C-alpha positions in Angstrom: -26.6 -31.4 37.8 -25.4 -32.1 33.7 -24.4 -35.2 32.5 -21.0 -35.3 30.2 -21.2 -37.3 27.2 -17.7 -38.7 25.1 -16.7 -39.5 21.6 -14.2 -40.3 19.6 -14.0 -41.1 16.3 -10.6 -40.9 14.0 -10.4 -38.9 10.9 -8.1 -38.2 8.4 -5.9 -40.1 10.7 -6.1 -38.2 13.7 -8.2 -39.1 17.3 -10.9 -36.3 17.4 -12.8 -35.6 20.1 -16.3 -34.5 21.4 -17.2 -33.2 24.7 -21.1 -32.6 24.9 -22.6 -31.0 28.3 -19.2 -30.1 29.9 -19.6 -26.6 29.6 -21.6 -23.7 28.3 -24.5 -25.7 30.0 -27.2 -23.0 29.4 -26.9 -22.9 25.0 -29.2 -24.8 22.9 -26.5 -26.4 21.5 -22.7 -27.1 22.4 -20.0 -28.7 22.3 -16.0 -29.3 23.0 -14.0 -30.5 20.3 -10.8 -31.4 20.7 -8.2 -32.4 17.1 -4.8 -33.3 18.5 -4.1 -30.6 21.0 -6.2 -28.0 18.8 -9.6 -27.8 21.0 -12.6 -25.5 20.2 -16.0 -24.7 22.2 -19.3 -24.2 19.9 -22.0 -22.5 21.3 -25.2 -22.3 19.3 -28.6 -20.4 20.9 -31.9 -19.0 19.5 -33.9 -15.6 20.8 -37.1 -17.0 22.3 -38.8 -14.0 20.8 -39.0 -13.5 16.9 -37.7 -10.7 15.6 -40.5 -7.9 13.3 -40.5 -5.7 10.9 -37.0 -7.6 9.1 -37.1 -9.2 6.2 -33.9 -11.7 6.5 -33.2 -14.8 8.8 -31.0 -13.3 11.9 -28.6 -15.7 11.7 -24.6 -14.3 13.1 -21.8 -16.4 12.8 -18.4 -15.7 15.7 -15.7 -17.0 15.2 -13.3 -15.8 18.3 -9.2 -16.9 18.4 -7.7 -16.5 22.0 -4.1 -15.5 22.4 -3.8 -17.9 25.4 -5.1 -20.7 23.0 -1.4 -20.7 21.8 0.3 -19.6 25.0 0.7 -16.0 24.2 0.5 -12.6 25.3 -0.5 -9.4 23.1 2.2 -7.5 21.6 0.9 -4.3 22.2 3.0 -2.8 25.3 -0.7 -1.0 25.9 -3.3 -2.9 25.6 -3.2 -6.7 26.1 -7.0 -8.0 26.4 -8.2 -9.8 23.3 -9.3 -6.9 21.3 -11.5 -7.5 18.6 -11.6 -10.5 15.7 -8.8 -10.3 13.4 -9.1 -10.8 10.1 -8.3 -14.7 10.2 -10.9 -14.5 12.6 -13.2 -12.6 10.6 -12.5 -15.0 7.3 -12.9 -18.0 9.6 -16.0 -17.5 10.9 -17.3 -16.5 7.3 -16.0 -19.5 5.7 -18.5 -20.7 8.9 -21.3 -18.7 7.7 -21.5 -19.8 4.5 -22.0 -23.5 5.1 -24.2 -23.5 7.8 -27.0 -20.4 6.5 -27.9 -22.5 3.4 -29.4 -25.8 5.7 -31.7 -23.1 7.7 -35.3 -22.3 6.6 -34.5 -18.5 5.9 -38.1 -17.6 6.9 -37.2 -17.8 10.5 -37.0 -14.5 12.3 -35.7 -16.0 15.9 -32.4 -14.7 15.9 -29.8 -17.5 16.2 -26.0 -16.7 17.3 -23.2 -19.4 16.0 -20.0 -19.1 18.3 -17.1 -21.0 18.2 -13.9 -20.3 20.1 -10.8 -22.0 19.5 -9.5 -22.5 24.0 -6.0 -24.3 22.9 -3.6 -23.5 19.7 -1.5 -26.8 18.5 0.2 -24.6 15.5 0.1 -28.0 13.3 -3.8 -28.3 13.6 -5.6 -25.7 11.8 -8.6 -24.4 14.1 -10.6 -23.4 11.7 -11.5 -26.8 9.7 -12.1 -27.7 13.3 -14.6 -24.8 14.2 -16.9 -25.4 11.3 -17.2 -29.1 12.5 -17.8 -28.0 15.8 -20.3 -25.4 14.6 -22.1 -27.5 12.5 -22.4 -30.6 15.5 -23.4 -27.8 18.0 -26.5 -26.8 15.6 -27.2 -30.1 15.3 -27.6 -31.4 18.3 -29.7 -28.6 19.4 -32.7 -28.3 19.8 -33.1 -25.7 16.7 -34.4 -26.7 13.4 -31.6 -27.3 10.9 -31.5 -29.5 8.0 -27.3 -30.6 9.4 -25.2 -32.6 9.3 -22.3 -30.9 7.9 -18.7 -31.3 8.4 -15.4 -29.5 7.2 -12.9 -30.4 5.4 -9.1 -29.5 4.2 -6.9 -30.8 1.5 -4.0 -30.4 0.6 -1.2 -32.2 -2.5 2.0 -32.6 -0.9 5.5 -34.0 -3.5 1.8 -35.4 -5.7 0.2 -36.9 -3.2 -3.6 -35.7 -1.9 -3.7 -35.4 1.9 -6.9 -34.7 3.7 -6.5 -32.0 6.7 -2.9 -31.5 5.9 -1.2 -30.5 9.1 0.3 -26.6 9.3 3.4 -27.6 8.2 2.4 -30.0 5.3 0.7 -26.8 3.7 3.7 -24.6 3.8 4.9 -27.1 1.4 1.0 -28.2 -0.5 0.7 -27.1 -4.3 -2.9 -25.3 -2.7 -5.0 -25.6 0.4 -8.5 -26.2 -0.3 -10.8 -26.1 2.3 -15.0 -27.5 1.9 -18.3 -27.8 3.9 -19.6 -30.7 2.4 -23.7 -31.8 4.1 -24.8 -35.4 2.1 -22.6 -35.6 -1.0 -23.1 -32.3 -2.1 -20.7 -28.8 -1.4 -21.9 -26.7 0.4 -19.1 -23.9 1.0 -15.2 -24.4 -0.8 -12.8 -21.2 0.3 -9.4 -22.6 -1.7 -6.3 -20.4 -2.2 -3.3 -22.6 -4.4 -0.5 -22.0 -7.3 -2.0 -22.3 -9.9 -3.9 -24.8 -9.8 -5.1 -27.5 -12.5 -9.1 -28.0 -12.8 -8.1 -31.7 -12.6 -6.7 -31.7 -9.8 -8.8 -29.4 -8.3 -12.0 -31.6 -9.3 -9.9 -35.3 -7.6 -9.4 -32.8 -4.8 -13.6 -32.7 -4.7 -13.6 -35.6 -5.1 -11.2 -37.3 -2.2 -13.1 -34.6 0.2 -16.7 -36.0 0.0 -15.1 -39.5 -0.6 -13.7 -39.2 3.3 -16.6 -37.2 4.6 -18.5 -39.6 4.6 -17.5 -41.5 7.9 -18.1 -38.5 9.5 -21.3 -37.0 9.0 -22.4 -40.9 10.2 -20.4 -40.2 13.3 -22.2 -36.7 14.0 -25.7 -38.0 13.1 -24.8 -41.0 15.3 -23.8 -38.3 18.2 -27.5 -36.2 17.4 -29.5 -39.8 17.7 -27.5 -40.7 21.3 -28.1 -37.1 22.3 -29.4 -34.7 20.6 -32.3 -32.6 21.7 -36.0 -32.9 19.7 -35.7 -30.1 17.1 -38.3 -26.6 17.5 -40.9 -26.7 14.6 -39.7 -24.3 12.0 -42.7 -23.6 10.7 -44.7 -22.2 14.2 -41.3 -20.6 14.6 -41.9 -19.3 11.3 -45.4 -18.1 11.8 -44.3 -16.8 15.2 -43.0 -14.0 13.5 -46.4 -12.4 12.7 -48.0 -13.3 15.9 -50.2 -10.2 17.1 -50.5 -9.0 13.8 -54.8 -8.8 12.4 -53.8 -10.8 9.3 -52.0 -14.0 9.3 -49.3 -15.3 7.3 -51.8 -17.8 5.2 -53.9 -15.4 4.2 -50.5 -12.6 3.3 -49.0 -16.4 1.8 -52.7 -16.5 -0.3 -53.0 -12.8 -1.5 -49.0 -13.3 -2.8 -50.1 -16.0 -5.1 -52.9 -13.8 -6.1 -49.9 -10.9 -6.7 -47.8 -13.5 -9.0 -51.2 -14.0 -11.4 -50.8 -9.9 -12.1 -47.5 -10.2 -12.4 -46.1 -12.7 -14.7 -47.8 -11.2 -17.4 -46.3 -8.2 -17.0 -43.1 -9.7 -17.4 -42.8 -10.3 -20.9 -43.8 -6.2 -21.2 -41.9 -4.8 -18.7 -38.8 -6.9 -18.2 -38.2 -9.3 -21.0 -39.3 -7.4 -24.1 -36.2 -6.3 -24.5 -32.6 -6.3 -22.9 -32.5 -4.3 -20.1 -28.4 -3.2 -19.5 -28.4 -1.5 -16.8 -29.0 -2.7 -13.0 -30.1 1.0 -12.3 -32.8 0.5 -14.9 -34.6 -3.0 -14.3 -34.9 -1.7 -10.4 -36.8 1.4 -12.2 -39.3 -0.6 -13.9 -39.3 -3.5 -11.3 -40.5 -0.4 -9.1 -43.0 0.4 -12.0 -44.9 -2.6 -11.6 -44.9 -3.3 -8.2 -46.9 0.4 -8.1 -48.8 -0.6 -10.6 -49.8 -3.3 -8.3 -50.1 -1.5 -5.0 -52.6 1.4 -6.8 -54.9 -1.3 -7.7 -54.5 -2.9 -3.8 -55.0 0.4 -2.4 -57.9 1.1 -4.8 -59.5 -2.6 -3.5 -58.7 -1.1 0.4 -56.5 -4.2 0.6 -55.5 -4.5 4.0 -52.3 -2.1 4.9 -50.1 -5.5 5.9 -50.6 -7.3 2.7 -49.3 -4.4 0.7 -46.1 -4.1 2.9 -46.2 -8.3 2.7 -46.3 -8.1 -1.0 -44.0 -5.0 -1.0 -41.5 -7.5 1.3 -41.5 -10.4 -1.1 -41.3 -8.5 -4.6 -37.7 -8.8 -5.4 -37.4 -12.5 -4.3 -40.3 -13.1 -6.8 -38.6 -11.4 -9.4 -35.0 -13.6 -8.9 -37.2 -16.8 -9.0 -39.2 -15.6 -12.3 -35.6 -14.8 -13.9 -34.2 -17.8 -12.7 -37.5 -19.3 -14.5 -36.8 -17.7 -17.7 -32.4 -18.8 -17.8 -33.9 -22.7 -17.1 -37.3 -22.6 -19.5 -35.8 -20.2 -22.1 -31.8 -19.6 -22.2 -33.3 -16.2 -20.9 -31.3 -13.1 -18.9 -32.4 -10.4 -18.4 -30.0 -8.1 -20.4 -30.4 -10.2 -23.0 -26.7 -12.5 -22.9 -26.3 -16.2 -23.2 -26.1 -18.0 -20.2 -21.8 -18.0 -20.8 -21.6 -15.0 -22.2 -19.6 -11.9 -20.4 -20.4 -8.0 -19.9 -18.9 -6.0 -22.0 -15.3 -6.0 -20.8 -12.4 -3.0 -20.7 -9.5 -2.0 -18.7 -6.8 0.3 -18.2 -3.9 1.5 -16.9 -2.6 4.8 -15.7 -5.6 6.8 -14.4 -4.3 8.8 -11.7 -1.0 11.2 -12.4 1.1 10.4 -8.8 0.2 7.5 -7.3 2.7 4.2 -8.2 0.8 2.2 -10.0 -3.6 2.3 -11.4 -5.8 0.3 -13.2 -9.1 0.7 -13.6 -11.3 -2.6 -14.7 -14.6 -2.9 -16.1 -17.4 -5.6 -16.4 -20.9 -4.1 -16.8 -21.7 -2.3 -14.4 -19.6 -3.5 -11.9 -16.4 -0.8 -12.0 -12.9 -1.1 -9.9 -10.3 1.0 -9.7 -6.9 0.0 -7.7 -4.2 1.4 -6.3 -1.0 0.1 -6.0 1.5 1.9 -2.7 5.4 0.5 -2.7 6.8 1.0 0.3 10.3 -0.1 2.7 10.2 -3.6 3.9 9.7 -1.7 7.4 6.4 -1.1 6.0 5.7 -4.8 6.4 2.6 -5.5 8.5 3.2 -7.8 11.4 0.9 -9.8 12.8 -0.4 -10.2 16.8 -2.5 -13.1 16.7 -3.2 -16.6 17.9 -2.0 -18.6 14.6 0.7 -15.5 13.7 4.3 -15.5 15.8 5.2 -11.8 14.2 4.6 -13.1 11.1 5.5 -9.7 8.4 3.0 -9.7 5.6 4.8 -7.7 2.9 1.9 -7.8 0.4 -1.7 -6.8 1.7 -5.0 -6.0 -0.4 -7.7 -3.8 1.0 -11.1 -3.8 -0.9 -13.2 -0.6 0.0 -16.6 0.0 -1.5 -18.6 3.1 -0.8 -22.2 3.6 -0.9 -22.1 5.2 -4.0 -20.7 2.3 -5.7 -24.8 1.1 -5.4 -25.7 4.0 -6.5 -27.2 4.8 -2.8 -26.9 7.2 0.1 -25.5 5.6 2.7 -23.0 5.8 5.6 -19.2 5.6 5.2 -17.0 4.0 7.8 -14.4 1.0 8.9 -14.1 -2.0 6.8 -16.8 -4.4 8.3 -16.7 -8.4 7.2 -17.8 -8.2 3.7 -14.8 -5.9 3.1 -12.2 -8.0 4.9 -13.4 -11.0 2.6 -13.0 -9.7 -0.8 -10.2 -7.6 0.1 -8.8 -11.2 1.7 -10.0 -13.1 -1.6 -8.2 -10.8 -4.2 -5.1 -10.9 -2.2 -4.8 -14.8 -1.9 -5.7 -14.2 -5.9 -2.2 -12.6 -6.6 -0.7 -14.1 -4.1 1.3 -17.1 -6.4 2.6 -14.8 -8.7 4.2 -12.1 -6.9 8.2 -11.6 -6.5 10.3 -13.4 -3.5 11.8 -10.9 -1.2 15.2 -11.5 -2.4 13.8 -10.1 -6.4 11.3 -6.9 -5.2 12.5 -6.3 -1.4 9.0 -3.8 -1.1 5.6 -3.9 0.6 2.9 -3.8 -1.4 -0.5 -2.3 -0.7 -3.1 -2.5 -3.0 -6.8 -0.6 -2.6 -10.0 -1.6 -4.7 -11.8 1.2 -4.9 -14.9 0.0 -6.4 -16.5 3.0 -7.8 -20.0 0.2 -9.4 -20.9 -2.5 -8.2 -23.0 -4.7 -9.9 -21.8 -8.5 -10.0 -18.5 -9.8 -8.3 -16.7 -6.4 -7.5 -14.2 -9.0 -6.1 -13.4 -10.2 -8.8 -13.3 -7.2 -10.4 -10.8 -6.1 -7.4 -8.3 -9.4 -8.2 -8.6 -7.7 -12.6 -7.7 -4.0 -11.1 -5.1 -5.0 -9.1 -3.3 -7.4 -11.9 -3.5 -3.7 -13.9 -2.4 -2.0 -11.1 0.7 -3.6 -10.0 1.6 -4.7 -13.3 1.5 -0.7 -14.2 3.6 -0.1 -10.9 6.5 -2.1 -12.6 5.6 -5.1 -9.8 7.8 -8.3 -11.8 4.7 -10.6 -11.5 4.9 -13.5 -13.0 1.9 -13.6 -15.0 -1.2 -11.3 -15.2 -4.5 -12.6 -13.2 -8.1 -12.6 -13.9 -11.1 -13.5 -11.8 -14.9 -14.4 -12.7 -17.8 -14.8 -10.9 -19.8 -18.0 -11.6 -23.9 -17.9 -11.1 -26.3 -21.0 -11.1 -30.2 -21.3 -12.0 -31.6 -23.7 -10.4 -35.4 -25.2 -8.9 -34.6 -28.4 -7.7 -34.5 -30.2 -10.2 -32.6 -28.4 -13.1 -29.9 -26.1 -13.0 -27.9 -24.0 -15.4 -24.6 -23.0 -14.6 -24.5 -19.0 -15.7 -21.7 -16.9 -16.4 -21.1 -13.4 -14.9 -23.9 -13.2 -12.5 -25.4 -10.1 -11.8 -28.1 -8.3 -9.8 -31.4 -10.7 -10.0 -29.9 -13.3 -11.1 -28.6 -14.3 -7.8 -31.7 -15.5 -6.2 -33.1 -18.5 -4.3 -31.4 -21.9 -5.9 -28.7 -19.8 -6.8 -24.7 -19.5 -6.5 -21.7 -17.1 -6.2 -18.9 -19.6 -7.6 -16.0 -17.0 -8.2 -13.1 -18.5 -9.5 -9.5 -16.7 -9.8 -6.2 -17.5 -12.3 -3.6 -17.3 -14.6 -4.2 -18.6 -18.1 -2.3 -22.1 -16.5 -4.3 -22.5 -13.3 -6.2 -21.6 -10.4 -5.3 -19.2 -7.9 -8.4 -19.0 -5.2 -12.1 -20.4 -5.3 -14.2 -19.2 -2.5 -18.1 -20.4 -3.0 -21.4 -20.1 -1.6 -24.9 -21.3 -1.8 -28.6 -20.6 -1.7 -29.3 -23.8 -2.9 -29.1 -27.7 -0.3 -25.7 -27.4 -1.8 -24.2 -28.8 -4.8 -22.9 -31.8 -6.7 -19.4 -32.9 -7.8 -20.8 -32.2 -11.4 -22.0 -29.0 -11.1 -18.4 -27.9 -9.2 -16.9 -29.3 -12.0 -18.5 -27.6 -14.5 -18.4 -24.5 -13.0 -14.7 -24.7 -12.5 -14.9 -25.5 -16.4 -16.9 -22.5 -17.7 -15.1 -20.0 -15.4 -11.8 -21.1 -17.0 -13.1 -20.3 -20.4 -14.1 -16.6 -18.6 -10.9 -16.1 -16.9 -8.6 -16.4 -20.6 -11.4 -14.4 -22.1 -10.8 -11.4 -19.5 -6.9 -12.4 -19.5 -6.8 -10.9 -23.1 -8.6 -7.9 -22.2 -6.3 -7.5 -19.9 -3.4 -7.9 -22.3 -4.3 -5.7 -24.2 -4.3 -3.0 -22.1 -0.4 -3.6 -20.3 0.8 -6.6 -21.2 3.6 -7.3 -19.0 5.4 -5.3 -15.9 7.2 -2.3 -16.5 10.6 -2.4 -16.4 10.7 0.6 -14.9 9.4 1.4 -11.6 7.7 4.7 -11.5 9.5 8.0 -10.7 7.2 9.1 -7.8 7.9 5.7 -5.8 10.7 4.9 -3.5 14.0 3.2 -4.5 15.7 0.0 -2.8 19.2 -0.7 -2.4 19.7 -3.8 -0.6 23.3 -4.8 0.9 24.2 -8.0 2.5 26.2 -7.3 5.4 28.6 -9.7 8.2 25.4 -10.2 10.6 28.6 -10.1 13.1 28.5 -6.4 12.0 24.6 -5.4 12.4 25.5 -3.4 15.7 28.6 -1.2 14.3 25.9 -0.2 11.8 22.8 0.3 14.2 25.7 2.0 17.4 25.1 2.6 20.6 21.5 2.7 21.4 20.9 3.4 17.4 23.2 6.1 17.2 25.3 5.5 14.8 22.1 4.1 12.3 19.9 7.1 13.5 22.2 9.6 12.1 22.5 8.5 8.9 19.1 8.4 8.3 18.4 11.8 9.6 21.4 13.2 7.3 20.7 10.7 4.2 16.4 11.3 4.5 16.2 7.1 4.0 14.2 4.5 5.8 16.8 1.8 6.5 15.5 -2.0 7.5 17.7 -4.6 8.7 17.1 -7.9 8.8 19.0 -11.0 11.1 21.1 -12.4 8.3 22.8 -9.0 7.7 20.1 -7.8 4.6 20.2 -4.0 4.8 17.7 -2.1 2.9 17.9 1.4 2.4 14.9 3.7 1.0 14.3 6.6 0.0 13.2 8.9 -3.2 16.2 11.3 -3.0 19.3 9.3 -5.3 21.8 12.0 -3.6 20.6 10.9 0.0 20.5 6.8 -0.8 24.3 7.1 -2.1 25.4 8.8 0.8 23.7 6.4 3.0 24.7 3.6 0.5 28.3 4.5 0.6 28.2 5.0 4.5 26.5 1.9 5.4 29.2 0.4 3.3 32.4 2.3 4.8 31.4 0.9 8.6 31.4 -2.7 7.4 33.8 -2.3 5.2 37.7 -4.0 6.4 40.5 -1.3 6.4 43.7 -3.2 5.8 47.3 -1.9 6.2 48.5 -0.2 3.0 45.4 1.5 2.4 45.1 5.4 1.2 41.7 7.0 3.0 40.9 10.8 3.0 40.5 11.2 6.6 39.0 14.1 8.2 39.8 15.6 11.5 37.2 15.1 14.4 39.3 15.4 17.8 43.1 16.8 18.8 45.0 15.2 21.9 48.5 16.3 22.9 49.5 13.5 21.3 48.2 13.6 17.9 45.0 13.7 15.7 41.9 11.4 15.2 40.3 11.5 11.3 37.3 9.9 10.4 38.6 7.9 7.3 35.1 6.3 6.9 31.8 7.3 8.1 31.6 6.1 11.6 35.4 4.6 11.6 38.3 6.6 12.5 41.8 5.8 13.4 44.9 8.2 14.7 47.6 10.2 13.3 50.6 10.3 15.4 51.9 13.8 16.1 55.4 12.5 14.9 53.2 10.9 12.0 52.5 14.5 10.1 55.5 15.8 8.9 59.8 15.1 9.0 60.1 18.1 10.5 59.8 18.2 14.3 55.7 19.6 14.9 55.7 21.1 19.0 51.9 21.4 19.1 49.1 19.1 17.8 47.0 22.5 16.6 49.9 23.7 14.6 49.1 20.6 11.9 46.0 20.0 11.9 42.7 21.7 12.8 38.7 20.3 13.5 36.9 19.6 10.2 40.5 19.9 8.2 41.5 16.9 5.7 43.9 15.1 4.9 45.3 12.0 3.1 46.4 9.3 5.2 47.6 6.0 5.0 47.1 2.9 7.2 50.1 1.7 9.1 48.6 -0.6 11.6 45.8 -2.1 12.8 46.6 -3.5 16.8 45.4 -6.5 18.1 42.4 -4.4 19.4 41.2 -3.5 16.3 42.7 -0.1 16.4 43.6 2.2 13.1 47.2 3.8 13.3 47.1 6.6 10.3 49.9 8.4 9.0 49.9 11.9 6.7 53.4 11.7 5.7 53.5 8.3 4.5 50.6 8.9 2.6 52.7 10.9 -0.1 54.5 9.6 -3.2 57.0 12.1 -2.3 57.8 10.1 1.0 61.4 8.8 1.6 61.5 6.0 4.9 65.2 7.3 4.1 65.0 11.0 5.0 62.8 10.1 8.1 64.6 10.6 11.2 61.8 8.9 13.2 61.9 5.6 11.2 58.8 3.7 9.1 57.3 2.3 12.5 54.0 3.8 14.4 54.4 5.5 17.7 51.6 3.5 20.3 51.4 6.7 23.0 50.4 5.4 26.2 46.8 5.7 27.8 45.3 6.2 24.3 41.1 6.7 24.2 39.2 4.1 22.8 38.5 4.7 19.1 34.0 5.8 17.8 33.8 2.8 15.4 36.6 0.4 15.5 36.5 -2.9 15.0 36.1 -3.6 18.5 33.1 -7.0 19.2 29.2 -6.8 18.1 27.3 -4.1 20.1 24.8 -6.0 21.9 22.6 -2.8 21.7 20.5 -2.5 18.3 17.1 0.1 19.5 16.5 2.8 17.8 14.9 4.5 14.2 15.9 1.0 12.3 12.9 -0.7 11.7 14.3 -5.0 12.5 13.0 -8.2 12.6 13.5 -11.7 11.7 13.9 -12.7 8.4 10.5 -12.8 7.1 8.1 -15.9 7.4 7.5 -18.1 4.9 3.4 -16.6 4.3 4.7 -12.9 3.6 3.9 -13.4 0.0 3.5 -17.5 -0.1 2.4 -20.8 1.5 -0.8 -21.7 2.9 -1.7 -21.1 6.2 
């Protein structure tokens, strides 16, 4: 029987509980972490045998969000089982991965899988931070070699006060959301979004996070000391990947050290003798250098395993040498200074029929962003654990096909990287988007990467800004982004601006910052070091600000502000505010009325519960007709008003006429003329039009009309029947009258609740 151990501590004023041994007892490490009523299970397992023939550490991280955790059933009528991870779960998994990965020995070849599963979600305590802590603890107490502990912490700023681990409610009012993974006093991962946050405010949040993390790090160490398993020898595991081969790992490493004696003198001749402007050029030169040495090894009849080992590690060696050149000489492989940006260019209106396009290029990284505008009903409805039918009206999709890297490859759906890069560019622009009342469109931006060599996600951010302004989306300010790199050897470091290919090696970082001229809107950082000091993070943000301002100047040179007019090919939207009690009249029984408007006018109609009717279309004539139709339905008809009525039905006692779309009144046979009329067919025919006057609206909302009294020549003294209306007994009900609100609102309209705060703002 497994023993169950329970540990408790306080974290940001709330109790954090850890249970070990209760669930998932066959794993290398597992724990159940509860924070509020949010509960996450973390499991860490390692393969028994190493994977051979690979040149990377096979770590996978999975974040699973279960609908049952929030007491929900999947909204689809056809699929109720939890399926592929939601984008939110993928992004949370990437956050966990970026923090823990650098703390592994990268020479390991045993597969390690960390899975975090949200079992309970209280809608106040974010599962992502709990998952970071649970995952790190599962690794820390396991026998898997890992250089933890690590903790996750979130910081917000509400009413001018920094708050550790704000609740979901507090995040809705927060100026920013900063999430960090911290090991010791170093930052391992950053994921932030904010409303133009100053570098000073972000620095204060960093400092508070590191300070607040220390008690929880000590708590994790205490748990490990009490129940943690003895770690496996990472050196033995690393060598196990080469077991059974003819040449030992030690011999291969020794051969590679000898190879360096050949390579190093050649670097000045082949790589550093002049600036190498393109990635392809650098790779071709590197390949030539490698081929020279391989030919020499073959002439000496070196073992094939040694040749393969040198080939496998050659790029890593080049990255180390590029880092050394930067540290020793401030020498970058393309001749730039460490704070220089590669050549920049920006254009708009690349494609003729799209609603807006922007082409941004920085060095060899080239991104074409395209904006498509749609109706409010085109918004995405999120069906996931953390979202309750929330409408998402702004979406950014990132696509990087194989040709972007100058290589052949498989075309397929979006992977985790594509989802992550798209989400980063998306939240970079969220704070500057107009609100729904100002601009009711659904906005989709697709960034097509045409060339990738260093931070295509930041290129997507810049391209999106260009495309949105070109499309006439009234964004508040342009947004730009830049990726900062790092050259370090464990003792020295230098922050470099606008990193590319060989600069992103061991001892490096990818520190991406987006923002306007006035502040930061997003940060994302991962590192290949044992963490970044606070001073290093602050330096990176300051250098990023300098670069961002330069990029914004280039963007302004292409388009200074959003266009005042939308593209002629973009749909137009007219919003009408009606009494919510009249929504049923617009929709009609079974959607009959609204479907008729949509079909006859060629428009899309979306209705919110607050009475906002959005009519979307391309053809102006159809739009005008639909607007007039809806306005007619909800208009309050008053006695004495004059209308043009069209005969819709004939009865023995009179004729029914439509005076407004969907609204009828009745003209009694005696109200056509002062002369006696024997048959109604003698006075009117279906489809015939008359000028009519409203002479009465009875207590049931029925409208009585008169033809004769609408005439300017009408004289009551000459009317043998007097001026009062006639009410025939047994009068049938009228369509579209002033009756009660209909409950049936189904049909062709896309209809839902008012957009939640997160459709274009706020932090989840």
